[in-house]
N, C-alpha and C positions, 0 to 999 in steps of 0.2 A: 689432183691438188686437193683432196679431201682432208689430207693431214693439215692443211692450214686452217681448217675450222673444227679441230678437235673438242667434243663436248667436255664441259667441266661441271659436272653436276655435284651440289653440295646438299648437306643436310644438317640442321641445327635441331637437337634434341634437347628440351626442358628437362630439368630435374623431376625425378618422380618422388612424390612423398610416400613414405613407407607405411605409415600407421596413422590410424585416426587419433586427433589431437582432442582431448577431452578438456572443455573449460568451464564446466559447472557442475562437476560431481564431488560430492563429499558423503563419505562413509559416517554412518552413525547420526545422520542429521535428524533432528525431531521433525515428525510429520506435522505440518501446521493444520489448524482447523479455521476454516474461514467463514465468519459470520457476517452476512451482507455481502458486499462488492468490493474486491481487493485485487490490486496488481501484484502478480506473483511472477518470481522469475524461473521458479522450478529447479529441479536436480536430476540429473541424467541418472536413470537407474537401469538402462540397457542400451547396448549398441552391438551392431554385428554388420557383416558384409560390407565393410569398407572397401570400395572398388574404384580402381583407376580407370578412366575411359580415355583411349588415345584419340588425339585429332591431329590429322595431316592438312598441312595447307602448302599447295605446290604452287609455284610461280615462275615463269619462263624468263631468263636473263639472258645476257649477252647479246651479240650482234645477230638479228634474224631470230632470236629466241631459241637458239641452239643449245643453250644449256638450261638446267632445271634446279632451282632452289626449293628446298622441302623444309617447312616448319613444323615441328612435332611438339604438341603441348598436351596437357591432361586436365580433365576436370574428373571430379570425384563425387561419390554418393555414398550415402551410409543409412543403415536401418537404426532409428533410434527411439527411445521412449523416455520422456522427461516427466517426473513425478510432479504434480501440483500441490495436493492437500488431502486431508482426509475426505472420503466421500459419505454419502453421495452428494454431489452438488448439482445446481440447476442448469448450469450452462456455462458458456465462454461469450465474452462480449468482443472486446477489441483485443487483437494480438498486435504487439510490437515486433517487427523482424528487422534487425539492424535499425535503419532510419525509416522503414516504410511502417505504415500504419494500416491494418485491415481489420474488416468485420468479420468473425467467424460465423459461418464456414465460408472459406474461398481457397481455390485450388493453389493460388501462390503461397499459402501458408505451408502447404505440404505436410500437415499433420491433421490427425483426426482426434477426437475427445472420446475417452472413456470415462464415464461419470463417477466412477468409484461405487457403483451398487455392489451390494453384497451378493456373491454368488455370480459376478460377471464373468463372461466368457473371456479367455486369453486373446491376445491381439492375433488375428488370422494370419498375418503375415509369419510370425514366429510359430505358429502351428504348423504351416504349410512347409517352411524351409528349415526349421530347426525345432522339430516337436519335442525334444528332450529338455529344451529351455523354455518351453511355454508355461508361463505363470499366469494366474488371472488376476493377481494383484487386488484380491477382494477388498473391497472398503477403501481403495485407494485410486484418487482421480487422476488421471494422466493423459498426456497426449503422445501419439506415436505415429510414425510414419518413415517413408524412405525419402530422404532429404538431398536435394540437389546442392552440394557444396561450392559449386563454381570451381575456381582453381585452387581453393584453400583445402585444408585438411581438418577444419573443424565446423562445428555448427555455427550458424548465424547467432546473434544475441538475441534470444527470445523472451519477451515478457507477456504475460496473458491476464486479461481481466477476468477474474474468477467470480461467477455469480454464485455464492455459496448457499448457507443454510438461513433460515428464519426470515427470507426475503418478505413473506407474506405479512409479517408482524410490522412492517414499516410501509415504504412507499414502493416496493418493488426493487429497490435499490439498496437501501440501508435498513438497519434493524432498529426496532424499538428499544432504548436501554433497559426497560423493565424486563423484557423478554431475553435481553442479553443476559442480564443478572440472573434469572431465573435459569438458563441454560448452564451458565457456568458453575452453579451451584449443583446442578444434577450431574454436570461431568465430573465434579470432585466428590461425588457420592453421598451428598446431603440435600437430595431433592425434596426430603419431607419437611424441610424447614419453612415455617410459615412466615412471611413478612408482612408485617402490618403496614397498611398503607400503599402496597405494591399497586393496586387497581388505581387509586388516585394519582400516583406517580406515573403510571402508564398513560392516562389521559392527560395528565401536564405535558409530557414529552410530545404525545401526538398534536396537541393543540398549539405547543410552541415550535413545532416542527424540529425537533431536537432527535436526530435519528444518527446512529452510528454504524461503524463496521469495522472489522479487525484491521489494526493498522498493517501496512504492507512489511513483510519479512521481520515481523515483530519476534523477538525471542522469548522463550518460554518464560511465564510469570505465574507465581503463585494466585490461586482464585481469590484470595483476600486483597491483594494489591490491583487486581483487574476491577474488582467492584469498587475499591476506594477511588480508583481513578474515575470511573464512570460517575460515582457520585460527585466527584469535585468539578468535572467538566459539564455536568447537568445542573450544578449549583443546588444540590439536594444534601440534606444530612442524614447520614446513616449510623444508627447506634443500636446497641444492645440494652433493652429494659424491660422489666418484668418478665424475664425469661423468654424473651422473644426478640426477633430483628425487626427494626422498625425504620423507614425511610419518609423523610418529610421534604418537600420542595422548599426551598427558601424563597421563592418568588412571593411578593406580596402584592401584586397587581394582576388582575384577570387578564388571561390570555385565550383568546377565541372563546370556546364555550367552557373553558375551565376556569374555576374562580378558588382562590386560596381560602384555606380555613383560618379564619381570625379569630375564632373562638378562644377565650382563656382556658387553657388546658389545666394549668395548676395555679392556685392562689396561694403563694408562698408568704409565710410571715416569719418572724424571728424565730419562732419555736420550731421551725421546718430546718434551720440551718444550724451548723456545729461552729462555734466560735474558733478562731485561731488562737495561738498562744499569746498574742496580745490583746485578745477579747473581740477584735473585729470580726463582723459576720460575712462582710463582702469588702473585697479589695480591688479597686480598679486603677490600672496604671496606663499612661499614655505618654508617648514620645512628646519632647518639646517640639513646638512649631518650627524651630529654627534647624532642627535635625531632619525635617521631612524633606524629601526630595520631590520637587513638583516638575512636571513634564506636561507640556500642552501642545498638541498638534494644532498648526496654524496655516493660514493660506493668505499669501500677500498679492496685493495689486499695486503696481507702481510703488514697490517697497524701497525703502533706502538701503544703500550699500551696507550699512552697518548691521541691518537685521538679516539682509539676504545671505551673508557669509555663513550664518549659523544653520542653513539647509533647512529652513522652515520649522524648526523645533525650538522652543524656549526652553531652556534649562537654567536651573538655581532656584532661589527661593522666590517666594510670591513677591517681594519687594522688587528683586530684580527684574521679574517678568512686568511688572507695572511700569518700572522705569524705561524699559525697552519700548513698551506700548506708548508711553508719553513721548518719547523720543521721536518714534514713528510717527505720531499724529502731528506733531510740529513740521515734518517733512512732507506733508501732504500724502500720507500712506493711509491705505485701507487694509486692517487686519481683522481676518475673521478666525475666531478661536473655537476649537470643538471641544 
């Protein structure tokens, strides 16, 4: 009677991925330089040994478990290196891997840091497996390792908190803008330029806790543009005068142990100015107040419906703002204007 219980074994095999899928490699990319601490996505510079690993899962089916069903699927690993920036750097802080966040070093990251020292040794894995491909990448900071890809054929989405250069000039995280400017000038080949007022500017930034880092994934900029941007965000005036570069903080109040220089630098008279074609020495123009756009951030308590619909922002002329304020007061509203 054995023919009544004939075994029916089945197998279901998943499709196998044939090749590694690169999701963040670009040829000819500019190698960024990180001053301070910045989040960097990186660029794949090497991969090899993309390997599929077979996994079988067997279960008994049918009456009495006489039949067998097998599921075959695959997971994948790859050896990869991800370039970060110009080295040497001081280290890595946080690492974002897909939706997870880790503090480096941690085994789940599956990558090791090479700081980009000049003369650094090649990645030992490549030296042992593919010695003909082993490159030291001297002066380039990168992460490398054999990564478990799970059931997909591409790397997880990695981002790295790079602790770059000049951290000692600030708070250990960001950079004093004065040292940032000097570094940019040196990198541009004009390190011998003397900047009058740079020490005063450095003290001002330290006292006001104005510290900066390279913006993440910033495209290449000219040195002049970088320095002008720094002067703008630090509220300073950078100009060329008397055959030298000068920088002056525009703050007019003391900050911490820093005090502004309020002494008169130039006492100009009519003899120092060149008159225009109409004979005037100084022309000052100002927009009419009716053309000025006013905006005030406000906070409402038990506010009337009319004002609430404006999302807490008064827009328009000063007169319109005053009218809304008066209307709000008449309806028992409290309006705090910042």
